[in-house]
N, C-alpha and C positions, 0 to 999 in steps of 0.2 A: 382514398386510404391505401397506403402501402400494406398489402396483405401480410407481409412478413412481420409487421408491427402488431397486428391483432388488436391492439388497443386503439380506439379511434380518438386520438388525442385532439383532433381538430374540433370535436364537439364540445370540449371542456369550456365552460364558461368561468373564467377566473374572477369575474366580478361577483360571483356567489361564493360565500365561504362554505367549505365542505361541511362544517359543523352546523350551518344554518339550513341547508337543504342539499343533501349530497346527490339526490336525483337530478336536480337542476345543475349542480356544479359539473356533474359528469356529462350531462346530455343538453345542457342549456342552449348552446349555440344551434344545435340541430333543431330543438324544439322551436326556436324563434323563426327559423327559415322553412321548416317542414310544411309541405302543403298536402292535405288529405285528398287523394284523387276522388273525383265525382262518383266513381263506382264503389268506393269504400266508406266504411264508417270509422276507420282508423288507419294509422300508418305507424311504422316502427320496426324494431328488430325482428319480432315475430312476423310481421307482414313482409319484411324484405326477405326473410327465409321462405316464407309461404310462396311469394312470387317466384323466387328462384326454383323452388320445388315444382310449382305448377308448370313452369317452363319445361322442366325435365319430363314431366308427365305428358304434357301436350306433344312433345316429340315422340314419346313412346306410343301415344294413342294414334297419332297420325301415321306413324309407321305401321302400327297393327291394322289400321283401317284400309291400307293399300291392298289391292287384290294380290292373291298369290300366297296367302298365309296357309299353313297346313290345316287341312280340314279336321275339325274336331278339337283342335288345340286351343289353349287359353288365348293365344295371339288372335285367332280368328274370332273367338267369343267376345273378347274386349274390343277388337277392331269393328266387328259388325255392330256392337252396341253403340260405339262411338259414332260410326257412320250414320246409323239411323238417326241418332240425336242431332247430328250436324246437317241432316237433310231437311233443312227448314222449309223447303218448298212443299214437301210431302206433309210435314207436320201441319203446315199452314192450310193446306188444301183440305185436310181432314177436319179442321175446326174442332168441335167438340164431339165428333162422331164416335170416338172411342168410349165416351161415357154414356152415350145415348141408351144402350141396353140397361145400364145401371139406373139411369134416371127413370126408364120405363118400369123397372122393378119397384122403385120407390113409389111411383104412382099407384101400383097395385097393392100396397101394404094396407091391411085392414085392422090390425090389432097389435097388441104389445108383442105377442109371440112372433109375428112377422117382422116387426121392427128389430127384434133381437136376432132373428135369422138373418136379416140383412147385414146387421153389424158383424155377425160371424164371418160372413163372406168377405166383408171389407177388411176384417182383421187379417184374414189369410192372404188377401191381395195387397196388403201393406198400407192401407189407408183407413184403418179403423179409427173410431172417435172416442166412444165412451166405455168401452170394456177392455182396456189395455192389459194384455198378458205378457209377463216376462218370465223367462226360464233361467234358473240358476241354482246354485247350492242352497239347500235349506239352512238358514242361519243357526239352527240349533242341531242340525245333523249335517254338517258341511260336506260329508263324503257322498251325499246323495242329492240329485236335482229334484227340484219342485217347481210348481207353477206359482207365480206371485201376481196378484191383481192389485193394481194401484188406482188412485184417483185419476180422473181424465175428463174428457168431454168438453174442454174449453177451447175457444178460438184465440183469445188474448193470452199473453205469456204466463199470467199467474192470477190467482184468485183476487189479489188486492186491486187489480185494475178495474174490477167491476164495482168496487166500493169507494175508491179514492176520488175525491172531489177537486183536487188541484187542477189548474188550467192545462198543465202538460198532459196529464192522464185523460182529461175530458177531450182534448184534441185528438189524442191517439184513439179513443173509443169512437170518435166521429169518423176517423179515417177507416177504422175496422168495419163500421157499419156501411160506409160508402162502398168498401170493397165488396161486401156481401150483396149490396144492392146491385152493383155492377155485374157480379157473377149471375145473379138471377135474371137480369135483363139480357145477358149474352146468350142465355139458353131459351130465349123467347118470351120472357116475362114483360109485362107492362111496367114502365118505370115507376108509376105511383104505387102499384101493387107490390113491386119488388122492394121498395123502400119500407112498406109496411111488413113485409115478410122478413126483412133483415131485422127489424125491431123485435119481431116474434122470436127469431133465432137468438138474438142477444139476451132477451129476457129469460128464455129457457136456460141458456148457459149460466146466467146470473144465479138462478135457482141451484144449479149444480155447484157453482162456485161457493155458495153459501155453506155447503157441506164439505168443502176442501179444508184440509189442514194447511196452516201457513208454512212458508219455507223454513222457518225456524223450528216449528213443531216437527217437520219432516227430518230433522237432524237427529231425532231420538230413535235409535234402532229398536229399543224395547217396545216403545209405543207403536212402532210399525211392524211388529211381528204379531200376527193374530191367525193362528192356524185353526181352520174350521173343517169339520167333516162336510163333504158335499151334501149329504143327506140333511144336515142341520141347516145349511144355506138354502137348500131347496124348500125346506119347511118355513124358514123365516122370510125368505125373499122369493115368493112364488112367481111374481111377475117378471123377474129376470129369468127364471127357469134355468138354474145352473146345470143341471144334468144334460139338458138339451144343448145348452150353449157349449159346454166342454166337449160334448161329442162332436158338434158341428165344427169346432176349430181343431179337432184332432187330439184332444188331451184326454188320456185315461188315468183317472186318479180318484182315490177315495176321500182325499182331503187336499185343500189348497190353502196358501197363505193370502190373507186379505189385508193389505198394508193399512188401509184407512177405511174401516167398517162403516163409519158414519156416512161416507160417500155413497156406498152401496145400499145403505138403508134408505137414503134420500132418492137414489135412482129407482129403487124398487117402488117407492111411493109414487114417483113422478110418472112411472110407466102406466100407472092407473089414473092419475089425476090430470095429466097433460093429454089433451086430445091427440089422437093419431095424426090428424091433419097438421098439427104443429111439429110432431116428430118427423113427418115427411119433409117439412120445410128445413128442419135441422139437418137431417141426413143429406138433403140435397146441397145445402150450404157447405157442409163439411166434405162431402165428396168433391165438390168443385174446388174448394180451398186446398184440399190435400193433393189434388192432381193437377192443379193449374199450370204448374211448370212443365207438364208433359203434353199440354194442349197448345192451341194456336196463340199467337202473340197477344191477341186481345186479352186472353186469360192471364197470361204471363205478366202483362203490363198492369192488369187490375191487382194482382197479388203484390207486384213490386211497389205500387203507389202506397199501399198500406205499410209494407216493409220499409220504405223510404222514411215514413214518419216515425216508425219504431227505432230505426238504426241511424238515421241521418244521412245514409247514402243517397246521392241525388241522381245517379245514373245506373242503369241496368248493366250488369257485368256482361262482357262479350259472351256470345253463344258458346264458344269452346270451353270457357271456364265453367259455365253452368252445366254443360254436359260432362266435363271432367268430374265435377263434384258428384254428379248422379252416378257416373261409372264407379267412383270410389265408394259410394254408398251402396250400390247394387252388386258390384262384382270386386269388392275391395281386395280380397286376397289374390285374385287372378291378376289384377292390375298391380298389386303390391309385389307379386313374384317377379313380374317384368321389371318393376322399379329396382328392387334390390339386386337383381342380376346385373344391372348396369351401373347402379350408383352407390352400392354399399359393399365395403371390403371386409375381409376377415381380419385385416390388421386393425380396422376401426372397432370391430367387435371385441377383439382381444384387448385393446387399449382401454376400452369402456369397462370391460370386466375387471381390469386392474383397479380402476377408480371405484367401481362398486365394492370391491373387496376391501380397499383401503378405508372407504367411508364406513363400512360395517365394523372394522377394527376401531375406528375413531368413536363410533356411537357406543361400542361396548365399553370403551375406556371412560366415556362421559357418564355412562350409567354407573360404573364402578365408583365414581367420585361424587355422585349426587349426595347432597347433605339433607335431603328431605324424604328419601325413599329408604325403607327398611331392607335389610340384606335379603330377606325371604322374598319380597317382591322383586328386587333386583335380579335375583336368580331366574324367576319366571320370565321377566322382561328380556333377559339375555337369551333364554331358550327360544322365545318367539323371534327375536332378532336374527338369531343364526338359523332359523328354519325358513327365512324368506326364500321364496322361489324367485330366481332372477331370470327375467327374460329380456333379451337385448337384440334389437334389430328387426327380427322376423320369426314367424312361427316355425317350429321344427317339422310340422307337417301342415300341408295346405288344405283349405277347404275344397270340397268337390263340387264343381259346377256343371258336371256332365249332363244333368237333367234339365239345365236351363237352355231353353231354345230361343234363339234370337233371330230376327230377320232385319234386313237393311231398310224396310219400308214401314215397320210397325214399332215406333219408338215406345209409345204408351204401353203396348203389350209386352215389350221387352222388360220394362221396368217392373211390370206386374209379375212376369215370369220369374225374375230374380227374387222378387219379394216372396212369392209362393215357395220357392226353393228354400230360402232362409227360414220361413215360418215352419215348413215341414221338418227341416233339420233340427230347429229349436224344440218343437213339441215332441219330437221322438226321444228327446233327452229325459223327459219327465219320469221319475221313478227309477232312473238308471244312475250308476256311479258317475261322479263328476269327472270329466276329462280335463285334467289340469293343463293339457297342452294348448287349449283354446285361448285366443286373444280377443279382447274387447275393443281393440283399436286396429286400424290397418297400417301396414309398414310405412307408408309415406306420411303418416300423421305427425304434425309437429306438436307433440304433447307427450305426457307420460302419466302413469297412474298407479295407485296402490289399491288392491282388491282385498278387503278384509276377510271374505269368506273362503279365499284360497291362500291368503297370506303371501301375496306375490307383489313384487315391484316390476314394472314393465316399461321399457324404453324403446319405442319404435325407431326405425332407421331415420325417419323424417327429422326428428329432433337432434340427431347425432351429427349435426353440422354447425359450422360457425354461425352465430356467435356463441352458441352453447358449447361446441366441442369441435376441435380440429386436431387430428393426430400430429400435426406439425407445430401446434401452439405450445407455449411454455406452460408449466404447471399452474401458474397463478391464473392464467386465463381459463384453462379447463376446470380447475377446481372452483373458481368463482362463478363459472357458467354452469356447465353440466353437473359438476360436483354439488353445487348448492340444490340443483333439481333432484339429484339422487338422495341427498340428505332429506330434502323436503318430502319425497315419497316414502323414505323409511320412517320418517317421523309420523306419517299419517297412520302407521300401525299402532301409534301410541297417543293419537289426538283424542278429543273429546268423544268421537265416534269409535275409531280404531281400537282405543283402549278397552272397548267392551267385548273384544273378540280374543280368543286365546290363539295359540300357535298353530292349531288345527283349523282355524277359521270358524270355530263355534262361538256363538254369542254366549259368553260365560264370564262371570266376575272372578278375576284372578288377583284382585288387589286385597290387601288387608284394610281394615276400616280406617285406620289413621292415615295411611298413605293415600287412600282415596279422597279423604277430606282435604288433605294438603294439595293434592293435585286439582281438586275442584276450586280451591282458592286461586290457584294460578289461572285456571280457565277464566274465572270471573275478572282477574286482573287484566287479561288480554282483552276481554269483551269491553271492559271499561276504557282501556286505552284507545281502542280503535273507534269506539263510539264518539270520541272526542275529535276525530279527524273530519275536517269540513272539506268536501270535494267541489260542490258547486253551490254558490250563494248559501242557502239554508240546508242544502243536502249533505247529510253526513254518511260515513261508512256505517253499515249495520253491523255492529260488533258481534251480536248473537248469530247472525247468518254466516258471517265470515270467520268465526272463531277457529274452526278446524284448519282452514288454510292458513290463517295467521299464525297459529301455533306451529304448523309445518314450516312456515317461512322462518320463524324465530328459531326453531330447532335446526332447520336445514342449513342455515348459514354457519351456525356454531359447529355443527358436525363437519361440514365441508372445510371450514377454517383449520380445525384440528388435524384433519386428514392431510390438508395442504402443508401444514407445519412438519409432517413426517417426511415430506420429500426433500431432496437436496436443495432445491430452489427455496423452499419454505424455510430452510435454515440459514439461508444466505442473506446478503444485504445489497447484492449487485443491482444497480438501477438499470431499467430498460425504459426507453421513452422518457427518461427523467424521473421515473417513479420506482419506489422500492417494491420488492415482491409483494409485501403485505398491501401496499397501496394498489398495486395491479390486480390483486385478488378482489378487493372491494370494488374497484372500478369496473372490473369485468362483470361482477354481479349487477352493478347498476346499469351497465351497458346492455345487458340482456334485456332488461325491462323498459328500455327506451321506447316511448310510444306517445302518440297524440290521438285523442279520440273526439269524435262529434259529441256535442252535449247530449243529443237524444240518445246515443248509444250509452253514454255514462249513466244517464238516468235509468235506462233499461237494466244495465248491469248491476246497478246498486239495488234494484228491486229483486233481481233473479239470480245473480251470480254469487256463489259462495266464496269467490275470490275478491280481495280488496282491489281497488284501482292501482295501476302499476306504480305510481309514486309512492303509495303507502305501503306497497309490498317491499320497497327498498328502505324507506325511512323507519317504518315500524320496527323491523328486525335490528337495524343498525343502531337506533338510539337505545337499544337495550343490550348491545354487545360491546363490552369494554375494549377488546383488541382494536375495534374500529376507532374508538376515542384516541387510543395511542398512536395509531397509524397516521391520523390526520390532526393530531393535537387539538381535539375537541375540548373546549373548556367551559366552565360555568359562564352563562351569559349568551352562549351560542343556542340558537333555537332548538337544535336537536338534543341538547344536553339534558340528562337526567341524572340526579345523584346516584352514586353507585348502589346505594342501599335500596333504590326504587326500581333498578333495572330488573326487568323480568327474565329470569332464567328458569327454563323448564328442564331441558335435557342437556 
């Protein structure tokens, strides 16, 4: 590809009509020839960008790991962490020595209270299992932080894996149980007994899974907001012992939010009905599963054998990649600071802010002209839009890692030290005012997000690269790429979930009744449309699970297009690479989502990912967007064609 062109026209498959399948038209030749590496479950634009970014981070980490870094600085911290992880000889020689003290503790557990006490320690060390706590804004008092407890305790990705009987799921369950069996044998267990123990663990998890809400039910913020006085929880769920548990993990609070109360009711019951001997097996299995990647290769390989079945990746990633991901997860803002210092410019941030502001103007204008929303609701919607907190590139202030002590020969302990530092930072926020400068993603992350309780849109430096964004690219490329992502994140403030929060981030109904009913009709239309998309043989997109992301895609492309039309190029007709500005806009959008996935990964994502597969993230929005029809002369009879009266327009 000639970089100056930005549009990868060599991938265009002219044998496919744009109006039949625009995703294949733009990316078809690439899809036919692309090979998914053995270490990956997918390949595509995201992965290309990820590989390029990984290379930059590898260079940073290797440089930081060299001796001579300033003592006590972030370079030394990151460098020593990476060096310890890369010292495979030491990691190998230690085997499972790092977890032996924890395994001995598990052996000594005698009752439910001791099981809970062990879980509290695990939560602080970063490998808790069944009492997961998260700290963040109270959804009905968004200026103050609170503790949120959600359902957990499973080893498989989702509750439905414990109850589905299709062959693909049963094969995955078998791989999971085989991993548990291997982990038990690696710590000295007899193979026959280990297999029986794995079954005990699986059956215990299945009981917990039966009390889980489905992924679709988890999309309802109202259903998942349940504030309880700690005294009430203590009385209703004495086997959990909430007061002792909160004290043990460092939380001081009179009340907490329990996202899924049914799960905790079941957990309280099981702490009495399930023998302590079975809980000990469960804790052992989860400890080994959660720490396998910090132990010797036998544990890493056991975990990967299961992961391979889950994702389709056939070969373990090279060690440096695994350690880089651990560094990003453990010391993300220290590594991120080194990354942005070298690879992110003020010019890029300035250009990006211009795009965000133009998208905001576009969205305001589209709200003005909505034919289904009343003027009073439009006014409140605009107030929310113009209150968005915009974060671009990296945080204004960095996290403090000064209390994290790392050594070059204790990789496991380094990971735990970072986890304890993060846990201490989080629990210290409970009951305090929300710090809106905090980020939920690290700067090198190739992603973006909208956070309803702070009403913020966030774009890390990692995603502000080609094919999403390039300061030297023409507007059609940037607006079709990162512009659509900006519009997508803005629209999340008004999707089926985001629409339930006001401009301050509080869960509050700001719609009038008629507008809400019209909006819900559109939500149902989107669910129905995507339910009809077939991905693999009989596997369909789950419309109810993906509706929020689908609405954001449909709205995002419309908002980005209108913003693009405000630019000089958007009002021009000059062709580049043989395509008009409008055509380049839509092709840039489709180019961003260019990808190819292993079937196993597709099946997992369909069950657990709130995003539709890449092809449908392109086709769904465009078949509902009239300017696309005009740009590529899409007509009745083309497979993507929908009569104008049936096209779904939300924003």
